[in-house]
C-alpha positions in Angstrom: 48.5 42.6 173.8 52.0 41.8 175.1 52.4 41.2 178.8 55.8 40.5 180.3 55.5 39.9 184.0 58.4 39.6 186.4 58.5 38.1 189.9 61.8 38.5 191.6 63.6 38.8 188.4 62.7 39.9 185.0 60.9 38.9 181.9 63.6 39.8 179.4 62.4 40.9 176.0 65.5 41.2 173.9 64.8 42.2 170.3 67.5 43.1 167.9 69.0 46.1 169.7 68.9 49.3 167.6 70.0 51.4 170.6 73.1 53.4 169.8 74.9 55.1 172.7 74.8 58.8 172.3 71.9 58.8 169.8 69.0 57.8 172.1 67.5 60.1 174.8 68.4 58.8 178.2 66.2 59.0 181.3 68.2 58.0 184.3 66.2 56.9 187.3 68.4 58.8 189.8 67.4 62.1 188.0 63.8 61.3 189.1 64.6 60.7 192.7 65.7 57.0 192.8 68.1 56.4 195.7 70.8 53.6 195.4 70.8 52.7 199.1 68.7 49.5 198.9 66.2 50.8 201.4 64.4 53.8 200.0 61.4 52.8 197.8 62.3 54.1 194.3 59.2 52.7 192.6 57.8 56.1 191.7 61.1 57.4 190.4 61.3 54.4 188.1 57.7 55.0 186.9 58.4 58.7 186.3 61.5 57.9 184.2 59.5 55.2 182.3 56.7 57.6 181.5 59.0 60.0 179.7 61.0 57.3 178.0 57.8 55.7 176.8 56.7 58.9 175.2 59.9 59.3 173.3 60.8 57.2 170.3 64.0 55.3 171.2 63.7 56.5 174.9 66.0 54.7 177.3 65.3 54.1 181.0 68.8 53.9 182.6 69.5 52.2 185.9 73.1 53.1 187.0 75.3 51.0 189.4 73.9 50.6 192.9 71.1 48.7 194.6 67.6 50.2 194.2 64.7 49.0 196.4 61.6 48.7 194.1 58.5 47.5 196.0 56.6 47.0 192.7 56.2 48.7 189.4 53.9 48.4 186.3 55.5 49.8 183.2 52.7 50.4 180.8 52.3 51.2 177.2 51.7 51.6 174.4 54.8 53.6 173.8 55.8 56.1 171.1 58.1 53.7 169.1 61.0 51.7 170.4 61.7 51.7 174.2 64.7 50.5 176.1 65.4 49.5 179.7 69.1 49.4 180.4 70.2 48.3 183.9 73.7 48.2 185.2 72.6 48.2 188.9 70.4 45.9 191.0 66.7 46.1 191.4 65.7 44.6 194.8 62.3 43.4 195.7 60.6 43.6 199.1 61.4 41.1 201.8 57.7 41.0 202.6 56.7 37.3 202.5 53.2 38.1 201.3 52.2 36.1 198.2 49.2 38.2 197.2 50.9 40.0 194.3 50.7 38.4 190.9 53.9 40.2 189.8 56.7 42.3 191.1 57.5 44.2 187.9 55.2 44.2 184.9 55.8 45.4 181.3 52.3 45.7 179.8 51.0 46.6 176.3 54.5 47.4 174.9 55.8 46.6 171.5 59.5 46.9 170.5 60.8 46.7 174.0 64.4 45.8 174.8 65.8 45.0 178.2 69.6 44.8 178.4 72.7 45.6 180.5 74.7 43.8 183.1 72.4 44.4 186.0 70.5 42.1 188.3 66.8 41.7 189.3 67.0 40.4 192.8 63.7 39.0 194.0 64.3 38.3 197.7 62.7 34.9 197.1 64.2 33.4 200.2 61.7 35.5 202.2 58.7 33.8 200.5 59.7 30.2 199.8 58.7 28.9 203.2 55.2 30.3 202.7 54.9 28.9 199.1 52.7 25.8 199.1 52.1 25.6 195.4 54.4 22.6 195.1 52.1 20.7 197.6 48.6 21.8 196.9 46.4 23.3 194.2 44.8 25.6 196.7 47.6 28.2 196.9 48.4 31.8 196.1 51.2 32.3 193.5 53.7 35.1 193.8 55.0 35.8 190.9 71.5 40.0 177.0 73.7 39.8 180.1 70.9 40.1 182.6 71.0 38.1 185.9 68.0 36.8 187.7 68.6 35.8 191.3 66.3 34.1 193.9 62.9 34.6 192.4 59.8 34.1 194.6 58.1 32.2 191.8 58.9 32.0 188.1 62.0 34.0 187.1 60.9 34.8 183.6 57.3 34.5 182.4 56.7 35.0 178.7 52.9 35.2 178.0 51.4 36.1 174.7 54.8 37.1 173.3 56.0 37.2 169.7 59.5 36.9 168.3 61.5 37.2 171.6 65.2 36.5 171.9 66.7 35.6 175.3 70.5 35.3 175.1 73.2 35.2 177.7 70.7 35.0 180.6 71.9 33.6 184.0 69.2 32.4 186.4 70.1 31.3 189.9 68.0 29.9 192.8 68.7 27.1 195.3 67.7 23.6 194.4 65.1 23.5 197.3 63.3 26.7 196.2 59.7 25.8 195.2 58.1 26.7 191.9 61.1 28.8 190.8 60.9 27.9 187.1 63.7 29.6 185.2 61.8 30.5 182.1 58.1 29.8 181.5 56.5 30.2 178.1 52.8 30.3 177.4 50.7 31.2 174.4 53.8 32.6 172.7 55.3 32.2 169.2 58.8 32.5 167.9 60.7 32.4 171.1 64.5 31.8 170.9 66.5 31.0 174.1 70.3 30.5 173.6 73.7 30.6 175.4 72.2 30.7 178.9 72.7 29.0 182.2 69.8 28.1 184.5 70.1 26.7 188.1 66.9 26.6 190.0 64.5 24.6 192.1 62.0 23.7 189.4 61.9 23.4 185.6 64.8 25.2 184.0 62.5 25.9 181.1 58.8 25.0 180.9 56.5 25.4 177.9 52.8 25.7 178.6 49.9 25.6 176.3 50.0 27.7 173.1 53.8 27.5 172.8 54.6 27.4 169.1 57.9 27.6 167.2 60.2 27.6 170.2 63.9 27.2 169.7 66.2 26.4 172.6 69.9 25.9 172.1 73.1 25.8 174.1 71.4 26.0 177.5 73.0 24.6 180.7 70.4 23.3 183.1 71.3 22.2 186.6 70.3 21.8 189.3 66.6 21.8 188.4 63.8 19.7 186.9 64.9 19.8 183.3 63.3 21.2 180.2 59.6 20.4 180.1 56.6 20.7 177.8 53.6 21.1 180.1 52.0 20.5 182.3 49.0 20.4 179.9 45.4 19.5 180.2 44.7 21.1 183.6 42.7 24.1 182.4 39.9 24.7 179.8 40.6 26.7 176.7 44.2 25.5 176.4 45.9 25.6 173.0 48.1 23.2 171.1 51.9 23.0 171.5 53.6 22.8 168.1 57.1 23.2 166.7 59.5 22.8 169.7 63.3 22.3 169.1 65.7 21.7 172.0 69.3 21.3 170.8 72.9 21.2 172.1 71.8 21.5 175.7 73.5 20.0 178.9 71.7 18.7 182.0 73.7 18.1 185.1 72.4 16.7 188.4 68.8 17.4 187.5 65.7 15.5 188.5 64.6 15.2 184.9 66.1 15.9 181.5 63.6 16.1 178.7 60.0 15.9 179.8 56.5 16.0 178.5 53.8 16.1 181.2 50.0 16.1 181.0 47.3 15.8 183.6 44.9 12.9 184.0 42.0 13.4 183.8 42.4 16.4 181.6 40.1 19.3 180.8 41.1 19.9 177.1 42.0 17.5 174.2 45.0 19.6 173.0 47.9 18.2 171.1 51.7 18.3 171.4 53.3 17.7 168.0 56.5 18.3 165.9 59.0 18.2 168.8 62.7 17.5 168.4 65.2 17.0 171.2 68.7 16.6 169.7 72.3 16.5 170.7 71.7 16.5 174.4 74.3 15.7 177.1 73.2 14.5 180.5 75.2 14.0 183.6 73.8 12.2 186.6 70.2 12.9 185.6 67.4 10.9 187.4 65.0 10.7 184.4 66.9 11.6 181.2 63.8 11.1 179.0 60.3 11.1 180.5 56.8 11.3 179.0 54.3 11.3 181.9 50.6 11.5 181.0 49.6 10.8 184.6 51.3 13.9 186.0 50.2 14.7 189.5 52.6 16.6 191.8 50.1 17.0 194.7 48.7 14.5 197.1 45.3 16.0 196.6 45.1 14.9 192.9 42.4 12.4 192.1 44.7 10.1 190.1 41.7 8.7 188.3 40.9 8.9 184.6 43.0 9.3 181.5 44.6 12.2 179.8 43.0 13.6 176.6 46.1 15.3 175.5 47.6 13.9 172.3 51.3 13.5 171.8 52.7 12.8 168.4 55.8 13.3 166.2 58.3 13.6 169.0 62.0 12.8 168.3 64.8 12.2 170.8 68.1 12.2 168.8 71.6 11.7 170.2 70.8 11.9 173.9 74.0 10.8 175.6 75.5 10.6 179.0 74.8 9.2 182.5 71.6 8.4 184.3 71.2 8.3 188.0 68.5 5.7 187.6 68.3 2.4 185.7 65.2 3.4 183.7 66.6 6.2 181.5 63.6 6.3 179.1 60.2 6.3 180.7 57.2 6.8 178.4 53.8 6.4 180.0 51.1 7.5 177.6 47.3 7.8 177.8 45.2 4.6 177.3 42.5 6.6 175.6 44.8 8.7 173.4 48.1 6.8 172.9 51.2 8.6 171.8 52.0 8.4 168.1 55.3 8.4 166.2 57.7 8.6 169.1 61.3 8.1 167.8 64.5 7.5 169.7 67.6 7.8 167.5 71.2 7.1 168.6 70.6 7.1 172.4 73.7 6.4 174.5 72.8 6.4 178.2 74.6 4.4 180.9 74.3 4.3 184.7 76.3 6.9 186.6 79.5 5.4 188.0 79.3 2.2 186.0 79.4 1.0 182.4 76.0 -0.7 182.8 73.4 0.0 180.2 70.1 1.6 181.2 66.6 0.3 180.4 63.5 1.8 178.8 59.9 1.5 179.8 56.9 2.4 177.6 53.2 2.0 177.6 50.5 3.0 175.1 53.1 4.4 172.8 53.7 3.9 169.1 57.5 4.2 169.2 60.7 3.2 167.4 64.4 2.9 168.4 66.9 3.6 165.7 70.7 3.3 165.6 73.3 2.0 168.1 73.2 2.9 171.7 73.2 1.8 175.3 69.3 1.6 175.5 67.4 -1.5 174.5 66.0 -1.6 171.0 62.5 -1.6 172.4 60.7 -0.7 175.6 59.5 -3.0 178.3 55.8 -2.7 179.1 
């Protein structure tokens, strides 16, 4: 089963596009009663267009220019072959601040789906952010090629149980103070490629949860935001390992973190993070350019007792360069009961912002090695 859920934006499943203009049957939402006035609820018109497109091999749901109010829609499969969702207009969510919905727009049980165009999924997130307490407490309710995602109420793009997805030329925008607005979240998915995209948000630019395997992230601009993260892991039972992550040729500017691995302590599952490479990374005024935190706890209600059972091994940080907003540019705090293994730092060149002063590194419970010249000490302080 493939589920692509959108809150205030989209989950963008971009496969190799075999859509050929003039050869695919088009189902334009305005032909089914959708009104581009930004006020009339066009949800049913969208669903009617989807139903016919889904039943047609190569069917295309087309959203023309204009702003369409869609209170919510679940586009369900399976479909009869390839299906396309082309948007040139804007889909606008409700301004109702209720956080009871798990999603705004859902693509469910669909294979060979392509979403493309120059349109925007506008989530009206500013109407809900003041009511979102998920950054403060565990007891909260969560709202949930050339596509723009603006002001999500929660995650912009949430890829769950997906296979072989390409996200390219995606722009994601939310204010720096918008809570829990992760740009792209990946979980229990394999073969995800994210490239040539720009993410500015109030939380992680990209987060990879449990079960993320063979993820390739290249040429992504992140900032503002909380960086690119693996985790958090260890919070829930039945979590799965994270294996085969590559983050390369990315830029972080004015972010809280750069490259981060975070796990809970105590943790519920002894999963493992392994075979991870961060390479050729530029940072500009980043508070924590490199951070491994096995005592992650964003809420005051956390117990902060116990150790993480999550294992971290075979992680490489190669050619991470630029300026840190803090003196400690490398902060690796691993579990006492399951120390990190084979952590390598190669060719780091990190200096303090506004000075030529070198930064420092702090490590505990980590089997690590520094290789090559750079502006970080050859070993960590404990």
